[in-house]
MARPATOR-45129 format. One record per residue: x negated, y, z of N, C-alpha, C, O in turn; residue in one letter. Coordinates in steps of 0.2 Angstrom, whole numbers, plus 2048, in hexadecimal, padded with zeros to 3 digits. Layout:
// residues N
XYZXYZXYZXYZa
...
// end
This chain:
// residues 112
7FC8387B47FC83B7BA8028397BE8018387C5x
8078377BB80D8357BF80C82E7C280E82D7C8x
80882A7BF8068247C28018257C88028217CDx
7FD82A7C87F982B7CD7FD82D7D37FC82B7D9x
8028327D28068347D780A82E7DA80A82D7E1x
80C8297D68108237D980B81F7DD80D81D7E2x
80581E7DB80081A7DF7FE81D7E57FE81A7EAx
7FD8247E57FC8277EB8018277F08008277F6x
8078277ED80D8267F280D81F7F580E81F7FBx
80C81A7F280B8137F58058137FA806811800x
8008167F97FA8167FE7FC81A8047FA819809x
80082080380282480880782080C807821813x
80B81C80981081880D80C81381280E812818x
80781080F80380B8137FF80F8187FF80C81Ex
7FD8158177F981981C7FE81B8227FC81A827x
80481D82080981E82580B81882980B81982Fx
80B81382680D80D82A80780B82F808809835x
80180C82D7FB80B8317FB8108377F880E83Dx
7FE8168367FE81A83C804819841803819847x
80981683E80F81584380F80E84681380C84Ax
80B80984280B8028458048008468017FD842x
80280284C7FB80184E7F97F984E7F47F784Ex
7FE7F584F7FD7EE8507FB7EB84A7F97E584Ax
7FC7EE8447F97EC83E7F27EA83E7EF7E683Ax
7EE7EE8437E77ED8437E57EA84A7DF7EB84Cx
7E97E684D7E77E28537E37DC8517E17DC84Bx
7E27D88567DE7D28557E07CE84F7E67CE84Ex
7DC7CC84B7D57CA84C7D17D08487CB7CE846x
7D47D58467D07DA8437CA7DD8477CA7DD84Dx
7C47DF8447BF7E18477C07E884A7C57EC847x
7BD7EA8507BF7F08547BE7F68507C17FB851x
7B97F684B7B87FC8467BD7FD8417BD80283Ex
7C17F88407C67F883A7CB7FD83B7CD801836x
7CE7FD8417D48028427D28098417D580D83Ex
7CC80C8447CA8138437C981483C7CA81A839x
7C680F8387C48108317CB81182D7CC815829x
7D080D82F7D680D82B7DA81482D7DE816829x
7D98168337DD81C8357DA8228317DD82682Fx
7D38228317D082782D7D28278257D482C822x
7D28218237D482081C7DB82281B7DD824815x
7DF82081F7E682281F7E882981E7EC82C81Ax
7E482D8237E58348227E283781C7E583C819x
7DD8348197DB8368127E083580D7E1839809x
7E382F80D7E882D8087EE8328097F1833803x
7F083380F7F683880F7F483F80C7F9842809x
7EE84180D7EC84780A7EC8478027EE84B7FFx
7E98417FF7E98407F87F08407F57F18437F0x
7F583D7F97FC83D7F67FE8447F58018467EFx
7FD8497F97FF8507F87FC8537F27FF8577EEx
7F58527F27F18557EC7F48527E67F58567E1x
7F484C7E57F78497DF7FE84C7DD7FF84D7D7x
80284C7E180984E7E08098567DE80C8587D9x
80585A7E28048617E08028627D98048667D5x
7FC85E7D77F985F7D17FF85D7CB7FF8607C6x
8028577CD8078557C880D85A7C780F85C7C1x
80F85E7CC8148637CC8128697C781686B7C4x
80B86A7C88088707C480886E7BC8098717B8x
8058677BB8048657B580A8637B180A8657ABx
80E8607B481485D7B081B85E7B481F8627B3x
81B85B7BA82185C7BE8278587BC82C8597C0x
8278557B782D8517B482F84C7B982B8477BAx
83584C7BC8388477C18398417BE83783B7C1x
83C8417B883D83A7B48378367B38378307B4x
83283A7B182B8367AF8288347B682582E7B6x
8298387BB8268357C282A8307C582782B7C7x
8318307C483582A7C68338247C283381E7C5x
8338247BC83181F7B782A81C7B98298167BAx
8258207BB81F81E7BD81F81A7C481C8157C5x
82381C7C88248197CE8278127CE82580D7D1x
82C8117C982F80B7C882A8067C582A8007C7x
8278087C08228047BD81C8027C28197FD7C1x
81A8077C68148067CA8178017D08137FC7D2x
81D8017D28207FD7D78207F57D481E7F17D7x
8227F57CE8227EE7CB81B7EB7CA81A7E57CBx
8177F07C88107ED7C780D7EB7CE8097E67CEx
80E7EF7D380B7ED7DA80E7E67DC80B7E27DFx
8157E57DB8187DF7DD8157D97D98157D47DCx
8137DA7D38107D57CF8087D47D28067CE7D2x
8057DA7D37FE7D97D47FC7D77DB7F67D47DCx
7FF7D97E07FD7D87E77FD7D07E87F87CE7EBx
8027CC7E68007C57E77FA7C27E37F77BE7E6x
7F97C57DD7F47C27D97ED7C47DD7E87C07DDx
7ED7CA7E07E67CC7E37E67C97EA7E07C87ECx
7EB7C77ED7EB7C47F37E97BD7F37E57BA7F8x
7EA7B97EE7E97B27ED7E27B07EE7E17AB7F2x
7DD7B37EB7D67B17EC7D47B27F47D07AE7F7x
7D77B77F77D57B97FE7D87B38027D57B1807x
7DE7B28017E27AD8057DF7A68047DE7A2809x
7DC7A47FE7D979E7FC7D279E8017D1798804x
7CF7A38007C87A38047CA7A280C7C579F80Fx
7CF7A580E7D17A48157D479D8177D679C81Dx
7D67998127D97938137E17948147E478F817x
7E37998127EA79B8147EF79B80E7F579C80Ex
7EC79A8087F079A8027F67968017FB7987FFx
7F57908037FA78B8037FF78A809803785809x
7FE78E80E80278E814808792813808798811x
80E78E81481479281381579781881879D817x
81279781E81379C82380F7A28218127A8822x
80A7A281D8077A881A80B7AC81680C7B2817x
80E7A88118137AC80C8197AE81081B7B480Ex
81B7AB8158217AD8188207B381C8247B881Cx
81A7B481F8187BA8238177BF81E8197C5820x
8137BE8198127C38148187C68118197CC810x
81D7C280F8237C480C8277C881182A7CD80Fx
8277C681882B7CA81C8287D181D82B7D681Fx
8217D181D81E7D881E81F7DD8188217E2819x
81F7DA8128207DE80C8277DF80A8287E5807x
82B7DB80C8327DB8098377DD80F83B7E280Ex
8377DA81483C7DA81983B7DE81F83F7E0824x
8347E08208327E48268367EB8268367EE821x
8397ED82C83C7F382C8387F78328347F5836x
83A7FE83283780283783180583582E809839x
// end
């Protein structure tokens, strides 16, 4: 359950970003993409609260939850590039340095 809370936290962070940074869905995204992501973002924010509330009732151990968050973070840092590579390859962007520079700045250095 602690891992579910950690994953829901990450999806809620991404959902929050989608609400405050509308330019993430600018061109060349299809016009239907932004409303879909806004709806999905609201749903994810709701899930975060549900998962956390259930965890607090079932266990609530902060140490277990913090450990799950650290392990989930490390797993995502490993898995995101692996899952992105086939998509980047299909788009012809896998071997472009600019692709990796832009992605790194989005995931690591972007503020606000």
